[in-house]
C-alpha positions in Angstrom: -69.1 -16.3 23.1 -70.2 -18.7 25.8 -69.9 -22.3 24.7 -71.2 -25.4 26.5 -71.0 -29.1 25.8 -73.4 -32.0 26.2 -72.6 -35.3 27.9 -71.3 -37.1 24.9 -69.0 -34.2 24.0 -67.7 -34.1 27.5 -66.9 -37.9 27.4 -65.3 -37.7 24.0 -63.1 -34.7 25.0 -61.9 -36.6 28.0 -61.2 -39.6 25.9 -59.2 -37.5 23.4 -57.1 -36.0 26.2 -56.7 -39.3 28.1 -55.8 -41.2 25.0 -53.0 -38.7 24.3 -52.8 -39.8 20.7 -54.8 -38.3 17.8 -58.5 -39.1 17.7 -59.4 -41.9 15.3 -62.6 -43.6 14.2 -65.7 -42.2 12.6 -65.8 -39.1 14.9 -62.1 -38.2 14.6 -62.7 -34.9 12.9 -65.4 -34.0 15.4 -63.1 -34.9 18.3 -60.2 -33.0 16.9 -62.4 -30.0 16.4 -63.6 -30.3 20.0 -60.0 -30.5 21.3 -58.9 -27.5 19.2 -61.9 -25.5 20.5 -60.6 -26.2 24.0 -57.0 -25.2 23.2 -57.6 -22.3 20.8 -60.9 -20.7 21.9 -61.7 -21.6 25.5 -62.7 -24.4 27.8 -66.4 -25.1 27.2 -68.9 -24.9 30.1 -70.4 -28.1 31.5 -74.1 -27.7 32.3 -75.4 -29.0 35.6 -77.4 -31.8 33.9 -74.2 -33.0 32.2 -72.4 -33.0 35.6 -75.3 -34.9 37.2 -75.2 -37.5 34.4 -71.6 -38.3 34.7 -71.8 -38.4 38.5 -74.3 -41.3 38.0 -71.7 -43.4 36.1 -71.7 -46.8 37.9 -68.2 -47.9 36.6 -65.8 -46.6 39.3 -62.9 -46.1 36.9 -65.0 -44.1 34.4 -66.5 -42.0 37.2 -63.1 -41.2 38.5 -61.9 -40.3 35.1 -64.8 -37.9 34.4 -64.5 -36.4 37.9 -60.7 -35.9 37.6 -60.9 -34.0 34.3 -63.8 -31.8 35.6 -61.4 -29.3 37.1 -60.5 -28.1 33.6 -64.1 -27.1 32.7 -66.1 -24.3 34.2 -69.4 -25.2 35.7 -72.5 -23.7 34.1 -74.6 -22.4 36.9 -78.0 -21.0 36.1 -79.2 -17.8 37.8 -82.7 -19.2 38.3 -84.1 -22.0 40.4 -84.4 -25.6 39.2 -88.2 -25.4 38.8 -87.8 -22.6 36.2 -85.2 -24.7 34.3 -87.6 -27.7 34.4 -90.6 -25.6 33.2 -88.6 -24.6 30.1 -87.4 -28.2 29.6 -91.0 -29.3 29.7 -91.9 -26.8 27.0 -89.1 -28.3 24.8 -90.2 -31.9 25.3 -92.8 -32.0 22.5 -90.0 -31.3 20.1 -87.5 -33.7 21.6 -88.5 -36.5 23.9 -85.3 -36.7 25.9 -85.8 -34.8 29.1 -82.1 -34.5 30.0 -81.3 -33.0 26.6 -84.2 -30.5 27.1 -82.8 -29.7 30.5 -79.3 -29.0 29.1 -80.8 -26.7 26.5 -82.8 -24.9 29.2 -79.8 -24.5 31.4 -77.9 -23.0 28.5 -80.7 -20.6 27.8 -80.9 -19.5 31.4 -77.1 -19.1 31.7 -76.5 -17.0 28.6 -74.8 -19.7 26.6 -74.6 -18.8 22.9 -73.6 -22.2 21.6 -74.1 -25.8 22.7 -71.9 -28.4 21.1 -73.4 -31.9 20.5 -72.8 -35.0 18.4 -76.5 -35.9 18.8 -78.2 -35.3 15.4 -81.7 -35.7 16.9 -81.0 -33.0 19.5 -79.6 -30.7 16.9 -82.4 -31.3 14.4 -85.3 -31.2 16.8 -84.2 -28.4 19.2 -82.1 -26.0 17.2 -85.2 -24.3 15.9 -86.8 -24.1 19.4 -84.1 -22.0 21.1 -81.9 -19.0 20.7 -78.9 -21.2 21.6 -77.1 -22.3 18.6 -76.9 -26.2 18.8 -74.1 -27.4 16.5 -71.6 -30.2 16.0 -68.0 -29.5 17.1 -66.6 -29.5 13.6 -69.1 -27.0 12.3 -68.4 -24.8 15.4 -64.7 -25.0 14.8 -65.0 -23.9 11.2 -67.3 -21.1 12.2 -64.7 -19.7 14.6 -62.4 -19.0 11.6 -59.3 -19.1 13.7 -56.2 -18.3 11.7 -53.7 -21.3 11.5 -51.0 -18.9 12.8 -52.9 -18.2 16.0 -51.2 -19.5 19.1 -53.3 -21.6 21.4 -54.8 -19.9 24.4 -54.2 -23.0 26.5 -51.1 -25.0 26.3 -50.5 -28.2 28.2 -47.6 -28.1 30.7 -44.4 -29.7 29.5 -44.9 -32.3 32.2 -48.3 -33.2 30.7 -48.1 -35.9 27.9 -50.3 -33.8 25.7 -47.6 -31.1 25.8 -45.4 -33.2 23.6 -48.2 -34.1 21.1 -48.8 -32.1 17.9 -52.1 -33.6 16.7 -54.2 -31.0 18.4 -52.2 -28.1 17.0 -53.1 -26.3 13.8 
């Protein structure tokens, strides 16, 4: 299974890791599921459009934060040229008027991604039926994985990493 994340998921995952403590707020269960997917399944791919979006962040501290965490996430490189990705994105536009979201879905299709994680209800509702890529919220994806609570994580933070001493992300 090849899983990718959209821009919002990338930012929330970084915030969860950077904040060290357990996620809180209205998206706490989504954020916890996203973190657990990272630790128990695999690091999600970051599509080229997501990377381009965070590289345009004007706040220097936020940009540095996004860039510094990028080493943990594999890049999603499409095997086709940009014009092919854009043609497919244009085909998706009538269903969802956000070009960047359509590009992300197109990049996922062209790269063999099976699942795109997103918090964006509009993206999910409007594009899920337009693609073979499953577009799903992190909590729904986590549940679908059916990982046994006794399963050890595939990624464990180093003891020197503050997350290593935390238990909130463990099952």
